[in-house]
N, C-alpha and C positions, 0 to 999 in steps of 0.2 A: 531427447529434447525436453527441457523444463521451462514452462512458462505459466503465467497465472492469468486467470480471466475474472471479470467482474460480472455479477448478475443482479438484476433488479426487477421488482414488481411493486406497484403501489399497494399500500395497506390502508385500511379504514382506521379512523380514530377509535380510541377506547382501550380498555384493559384487555390483555390477551394472556393465554395460559403461559405459565412459566414465570410470572411476576414482573414482566416487562411492560411498560406503558408506551403506547404509540400516540403520536399527534400528526397533524397534516405535514409538518416539516419533516417528520421522521420517515416519510416516504423516500427520502434521498439518503438514507443511512444504509450502508452495506456492511457485511461481515467479511472476514478473511480467515482461511484455514490456519495461518500462522498464529492467530489468536487462540486456537485450540492446540497449539504445539505441532502443527503439521508443516514440516519443513524437510526438503530432500537432502540437506547437508549430512554427510556421513557422521554418525554418532550424535546427531542433534538430540534425539530422545524418543520416547514412546509415541507411536502414531495411533490415534483412535481410528475407528472405521468410518468410511464415508457416510453410512446410514446414521451413525450416532451424531456425526458432525451436522448433517442436514437437519436431523430431528431437533437437536438442541438449538441450532440457528433459528429454525422456524418457530420454536417454542417461545422465542422472544419477539415474534412478529416479523422477523426478517426473512425475506426471500431474495435478498441482494447479497451476493458474496463473490469473493475471488475464488477461482477454481482450485488453486493450489498446484502442487507438483504434478507433472505429467504422469498420468496413470492413476492418480488418486481418485478422480472422477473419470467416467468414460471419455476417451479422447476422440472417438468417432462421433462426428456431429449428429448423426441419426440416433445413436445409442445415448448420447448425452442429452439430446432433446427429450427422449422418452424418459430418461431418469429424472430430469429436472421437472418434467410435467407432474410427477408425483408430489412435488413441493411447490408448484405454481411459480417457477422461477425462469428467468431468461437472462441471456448473456449480454453484457454491454461493453466489455473491455478487458484488458489484460496486461500483465507485467512481463517484459522481455529483457533479460540481462544480456548485454553485449559489450565486448571489449572493442572500442572504436578507435583508440589512439595508437594501435600497433599496426603498421603497414603489412606485416607478415601474417596478421590474423584477420585482416579486413574482409577478405573474400569469404572465409569461413563464418565470420560473425554475421555478415549481411545475407549470406545464404540461409542461415538460421532465421534471421529476421523475416526474410521472404516467406519461409514456411510458416512461421508463427503468425504473421500478418494475414496470410491466406486462410489459416484456420480460424482466426478471430473474425475475419470478414464473413466466412461461411456460417458463423453462428449469429450474425447480426450485431456484432460488437461495434462500439463507437470510438473507444479510446485504446491506444497502445502506449503503455507506460514503459519508458526506457530506463532500465537499470544500468547506468554508465559504469559497467564492471571494470575492476582493476585486474591486471594480469598477476593474480596471486590467489592463494587459497585462504579463505577466511577473511575476517574484517579487522584484524588487529593492527595492521600497519597502514598509516595514512599515506596517500599517494599525491605527489606534486608533479604534474606534467611539465616538461620543458617546452620551449616555444615550438620546436618542430612537432612534438607530440600533440600540442594544442591544435596546430594547423591540420594535422591528420585527423584529429578528433572532429573538428568542425566540417571537414570535407565529408567524412563518413556520417556525421549527424545529418547533413543535407541529404545524403543518399538514403539514410534511415527515414527521413521525413517524406521523401518522394515515394518510397515503398508504402509508407502509411497512407499517404494521400491516394495513391493508386488503388488501394484496397478500401477506400472510404473511411479511413481511420484518422483520428487526431493524435498527434504525438504529445506526450507529457514526460519531460525529463524529471527524473526522481533523484534529488540529492540524497546521498546515503552514506552513512559512516563506513569508511574503508573502501569506498569506490572512488572513481576518478573525479566525480563532482561531489564534494563533501562539505567544504567550508565556504565562508562568505566570499573569499576571493575567487574560488571556483565558480560559485553561483553568479557573481558579477560578470565573469567571462561569458557565461552562457547567455545572460540577459543582454549583454552588449553586442555579442558576436553572432547571435541567431535570433530567429523569430519564433522558435518553437514554444509550445506551452510548457507548463510546469505541473508536476505532481508535488504538492506541498505536504511533506510528512512532518508532523509537529514534533515527534520524538527524535528523529534523526537530525533535524535542523537544530533543535535545542541542545542536543548532545554535542554537535559540532560548533556551538557558540553562536549560532544564527538565531535571531529573535523571530520566531514564526509569525508573531503578530505584526511586527514591523514589516516583514516581507509581504504579508497580506495587504498591508496598508500601501506599500510603495509599488508593489508589482502584482496587485490583485487581478488585473486584466489579463495577465499571463497564466493565471492558475486555472487549470481545466480539470483537475482531479485532486482529491485530498485524502491522505491517510491520517487518521486520528489515533494518537496514543499519548499518554502522559508519561512523566519522567521523574524518577527518584534522583535527586541532585547528588546525594552522597555517592551512590554507585556510579553515576555518570562521571563524576570527577575522577574516580578511580580509573575509568576507561580512558579519559582524556590524558591522564598522566602516565598511562600504560602500566599502572600498578595492578589493574584487574583486566584480564582478557574479555573481549566483547561478549563471547558466548557465556562465560562464567557470570558476567554481570546480568545477562538475560535470565539465566537460571535462577539467580538470586532475586529477580523481580525488579530489574532496573526500569522496565516499561510497565507503567501502572494503569489501572482503570482511570477513565476520565474523571477529573476532579480530585484525584488522589496524589497528584504530583505538582510540579512547579510551572507547568505550561498553562498560560491563560487561554484555555480552550474556548470559554464563553466569549471572550473579547475577540478571538480569531474568527469565530463563526459570525459574530455580529458584524465585523468589518467586511467579510466576504459576502454575506447576504446583502449588506448595504451597497456593495459595489456591483451587484447584479449577478453574482455567481449562481449558476444553475446546475452545476455538476454534482458529483457524488462524494459523500463523506464515508470513507471506509474505516470501520473499527479494525485496526491492524495492530494489536498489542502483542508484539513478539513474545512467545512463551515456549518453554521447553518442559515436557512432562517426563517423569521417571517411571510412571506406571499408569494404568487405567484408572481414572478418577471414579469415585463412587457416584451413583446416580444423583444428579442434581448438584454435584460439587465440581470442583476444578475450574476450568476456564469459564464455564457457564456463569458462575457467580460473579466473575469480573465483568462479563458482558452485561449482565443484568444491572450491575452498579453503573456501568458506563451509559446504559440506556436510560436509567433513571436520571442521571446527570443531564443527558441531552434533552430529555423531556422538560426539565427545568429551564434549560436554555431556550427551547422552543416556546415555552409559555411566556418567558420574559420578552421574546421578540414579538409576540402577538399582542402584548399589552399596549 
């Protein structure tokens, strides 16, 4: 079983070791293992150790993170709690991929959701993020459901939401490149045909031609969780035209540190904060490593750049 969890703990203002600056707003910023190249996909790349991940994460003042692939951090709730106590961290939510539009896979998918939701609930989590997975390997082919498949999808989305509610969790549907909910038309279907919350992923939306700022403006009340990443437009266009495979583009640096791409991250945050959003912003810059980075180098440098950018955003919001 593979699913992801989010962790959070408030941090005081000021400069912290590792070169990252915190402010009061930054208490709602989390990290994600994929930002350090930690992904369960076969052949994705080199995986660093959990200790290095947590050490570098907390060197930036973050004790909020997504757990990553099953087994990366301890899966047993008691062992996980003991491990996280070393870093002053707690769990608030998680990402659960599930194929919901195939009738022959619904029982298996929802059984997995039951197990994942139960574990999330046992750790005190608050949000369960649905990855509306497509029935395929990888993310290189876009999927368009027919009317019958959409009907099955929404029936099972309702079941997913009931499972979430029964476990004290809030559902957040995550539009994602190469998944069943990817482009504007897919997103419109979800907004019109359900009442579930959204996980707004700035990079995946921009990649699919959806303006994340406009989405925050038009549907901000539905947003319950945010994944922050920036985007290199040249590499993104190669993915859109199928000239560059998704993973190859990721390896080449398609997802960028905040402020280094084409997404208006500052405008997005300003709109969400102005609309009363109180959820979590997760630094989730998909990365693939070919080897162990030197100390102080690799993904940590990108995270520090993103944190400095967010500190500037926080300062402007406080003026």
